[in-house]
N, C-alpha and C positions, 0 to 999 in steps of 0.2 A: 365519515368521520367530520366531526363540527371544526373547527377552526382552533376555540378552548383545548379539544382532545390534540389537534396537532400544535398546536405550541408548546401544551407541557409533556407533548412524546417528545420533541425537539430539545425543551429542555434539558430532559433525561438525559440526553443521548450527547446531549454538550459535556455534562458531568459523568454517565458513563465513559467514554473516551478523552477524558482528561483534558478537553477544550481549556473548559472554565477550570477556575481551580486547579491545577495539579500542584503536584508535590514530591514532582518528583527530582533525582538529584542528578545522574546520569543514564547520558543517552540510551543504554538497555535496558537502563528500567524504565525505560516507556516502550519500546519496541519488543518488552520480552511480558508487558501488562494488555497490549493492542495481539498479544498472540504473530499477526503477520499483518505488513503497511505498503500496497500498491505503491511500485519503485519504478516500472517504466521510464518516470521521467526523474532522475538523479537527482535534480540540485531542487526541483517539489516534493523528491522524499525527505533530502535529510529538513526542510523547514517542516514537510512534518512534526519531524520528531522535534525539531527545535520550538516551535507555537506548543509543544506541550512541556517544553523542558524550561522554566524560569533560568534568563539570564544568558542563557546559552548562546553559544555564536556556529554561523556555517562550520567553521575552522573545526571547532569541537567533533561535531560529528561525522566531518568527515577522516578526523582521527579516529576514532570508535570505527568504523571501516575500515582503517589500515590496517588496523590491525586487530581484526579480529573478533572485540568485544559485541559487534551484532555482521552479522553478513545478509548477502546478497543472490539470490535466487530462484528460483522457479516450482514451489512448493505446493503449488492450487491454479486453476485456469489458466493453465497453459504461461503465466503468466508473471514479470518477474514482482518479488515481494521483499521489503526489509523482515528479519527474523533472529530472533536468539539465538546462539548458535547450538545451544544446546538440544534444541528444538527442532533442530530441520529437518535429521533424518525420520525420525519417527511422523511427523508432518510427508514427507515425500512418501515413506511407506503405504499411509493412506491412501492417495490422492493416484499413486502410480499403476493400482489397476483401472481405477474409474479411465485415465489419458490413458491406457495401450491401445484400445483400440481405436483411438481417433490417431494418432501415434502414427500409428503400423499405417492407416489411410494415406496421412501425410506424407509419412517416406513410398510410399507406392505411388503417390500424384509427384512427387520428385527425386522420383526414382533411385532412393537412395535403397542401398540394395544391403542384406545384413553381414556380408564381407566388409562393403566397405565402414558398415557403422562398428564392428567391433575393430577391424581397423583402427580406426581413429581415436579408436577410446586408448589403443596399444601405443600409438604414437604419442597422446596427451598423458598417458603413465609415465611413455618414456624422456620427454621432458621435464614434467611436473616432478620427479619420485627427487627425492632429500629435500622438498622444500621449495622448489623452486615455483614462481609466481613468470606465467608465460602469459606476452601483452596477445591478446587476439588478433589484430593479422601477423604476428608470426606461428602461429597456432592453425591459422587459415592458408597461411607457406607452407607447414610442413604438409598440412594435408593433400595440398594439390602435389608438389614435389614427390607426393606419393603414388599422383595417380588419383586422387580423391577429388571431385571436382567439387569447386565450393561459391559455383554462382550460383545466381539470383537468392532463393530462401533457402539451400542446400547447408551453406555454411551455417546459420543460423538456427536453419532444425538440428545439425551436426550439436552443435552447443547446447542447444535447450536438451537435447535427449541426453548428452553427458550430466549434465546438471541434474535432470529430471530421475534420472537411472541412480544417481548419489552416489556418480563417481566424484565430481567438478562443480568447484565451489570459485564464485566469485574473488579475487584474490584486492590487494588493494589497486588503485586506480595507477597506471606511469604517465602521469600529464593530462591527457584528454583520451587516454588508449586504456581501456578497462584491461585487466589481467586477467588470468583462473588461477587458479592452485586444485591439488586433490582433497579432498572434503577429509577423507580420514586424518589425515594429517594437519588440517589448518583448525580442524574441531576438535580438540583433547580428551572433551568430556561429553561425549554426546549423553541425554536420556535414551533408556530404552525401556519404551510402552508397545503394548503391544496388544490385539484385539481392542477388548471391553475397554479394559484402562484408557486407550487413548483416545476410541472415541469420545469416551466421557468426560478424558480432559481437553480434548477438541472446542464440546460444545460447552461443558463449563468456562471455559475461556473466550471464548465468542461472548455468548450472552455476556458475561463479565463487562465486558471494556466495550459490546457495542448496543446492547438494550438497551433499552426494549429495541425487542423485533421477535419475528414470529418465525414459525422452523421453516418457514418458503424460504427466507431472506437466507438462515444457516443453511440449508441447501445447496443454493446456490455460492454463498462465498467459498463455500469450502469444498466446491466440484464433486459433492455429493450425490446418490440420489435421498431422494426424497423418504424413502426407507426407512434409509442407513441412518438422515438426517434425525427421524423421528427418533427411531433407535439411540443413538448419542445422547439427545433429549432427555427420554426416559431416565440413561443413566448420569444423566446432571442435574434432574431436575427440585434435585432433595435439595440442593443447596442455589435455587433457585427463587423468585415471587414470578407469577402468573397474576398480569392483569389483561383485561381486554381493551384496546383501542378500533374503535371503530367498528366494532361487532367480532375482531379475528381475536385473538390468543396473546398475550407478547409474552416473555419472559427477561428479568433480568436477577440484579445481585439485591436482596434485600440492604435495607438502608440508605438506598440511593436520594440523593437528596436536586431535585430540579436545579439548575444556573440559575444565577440570576441573567438579570438585560445584558445585553453586551455586543460589539459587531467584532467581528472578525475576520482577518483576508487569509481565505486556507490556498495552500496549492492545488493544482488543479486535478487531480488523481487522488486526492487528501479519502481516510476510513468515510469521515463524515457522507460524503458523495458518495464513496465505492465500497462501501461496507455493507449494504442491501438491494435487495434485488426490487425491492415497491421506495422509492426514493421520493413519495408524493407529502410526506409530512413536510420534507423542507424545500422541493420546487414542485411548482405549482405548473400543470400540465403544458401550459398556454408557452414556459420558457422552457422546456426541456432542453428547445435546439439551440437555445442561444448557449446552452451547457454544453453542447456537443458538433458546432456549428457543421455544416453539413454527411453528418453523423459518420464521421470517419473517426470513431473511436478515442480524440484525441479530446480530453476533458479540460475546457481550462478552470484557470485561478476562480474561485469565487468571494463573493462580498456576500455573509451570513450576519445577521440584523434580528437577536430574539431567536435562532434559530432557525427563520427561511435563509432562504438566498435569494438576493434581492439584486444580486448584479455581478458581473466578472471585470476583473480584472489583471491586464497585461503587464510581461515586465519584460523590458530589454538592458540586456548588459552589458557594458563597458569595465575594463580594470579598474575603475575609480569610482563608476556612477553608476546605479540602477534608476531607472525611468521606467514610472507606472503609469501605467494608462486608466484608470475605471467605467466603466461603462453601469449604469444601473438601468433597471428594469422599466421601470419607475419611479417616478418623485420618492425621494429621501427626506427625511426631519431634517432638522439641524443638530439633533441629538445624535441619531445616525450616522450623520455624515462625520462628526466631530468620535464615536465611535470606531468611523474605519481609518481616522486617521492618527488617533493613537493604534491600531494595531498596523498601519505603515510605520508607524515609528520604531515599533517592537520589532519587524520586519528587515529594518538601518539599522540595530544595535546587531543584530541576528549575521546579518551579509559584511556585515564591518566597512558599509560602503557609504557614500552619500547615494540619497536619493531623492530624486524627483518625481512631483506630482502631478501629470499631464493639465496641462492652465486651464484645458474645457472643462467649464463644472458638470458636476450632475444636476441633474434638475431635485431641485430642490421644496421643501413645503414647510411650513411651520411645525 
């Protein structure tokens, strides 16, 4: 793929993802548009919503989570995501069969028995029934007291299993502790989608919000087989545009216009990076190890200029101050640096804290 085609592709993705030129007014509007937003780093996930929501604040996104306007769970890939509450149930139903084999093997590795799994669910229901949100530490203590060990990764897998089975969902945070509550009590108006209707919805909304993207991108993102991904795309294709980039068909919503030149400060697990199996349009192969140092699965926050990932940034937060340390992959233009400075000022407004950028300057070109 030529550089011109890469930049055209990323400009369209910035528009589709509403990183550029967003007109959303509520946090749930953003999440509903994106269908799912990766969220194991919760502060970063809140910024992923916030950067697509003009004038929003971190506190506003937290309130949306606390009220259930948006929810956090494991709808696919065994990974935490933010989703609109009405979408969680049918998304879990699609991915459950795909995850079942992996989950059974993982339980075997952790020596979790079927009896323990059932008992853990019964205890969760006992504690949460009636609209109660139970702190993670209290739930783990209750399991341990009932003779269900939670050491190592056992506790996490039990929590994941109950979430993926559609029994529980994250509730409002209690300080720094997450809570869990019963999904059927927390989500009062779920959508009922099944079969081809659910598959078509999955594909249509992915390509609308993430396109241009390939069927391989969608299969990876949705935890789907390539066959199921192709079937879903065939159902949704009537509402999509097909165009080749680099000789490969990509799909996106009709009428999509490319974003204009700009710089952005994206969080580490943002969908702009994590929404695709092939990330080469935005990230040069020479720099991929700088995004995930040591290949440890932890994605650093990125500096994006005109669709290209050109550096990373780290945040260190205290009660009143956020310190930003940017690192460029190569010398940046003064225009790019000015754009990043504007992006960080927007981030400062979002956090409601003073922001200090590390004094060591990024390399600059004219």
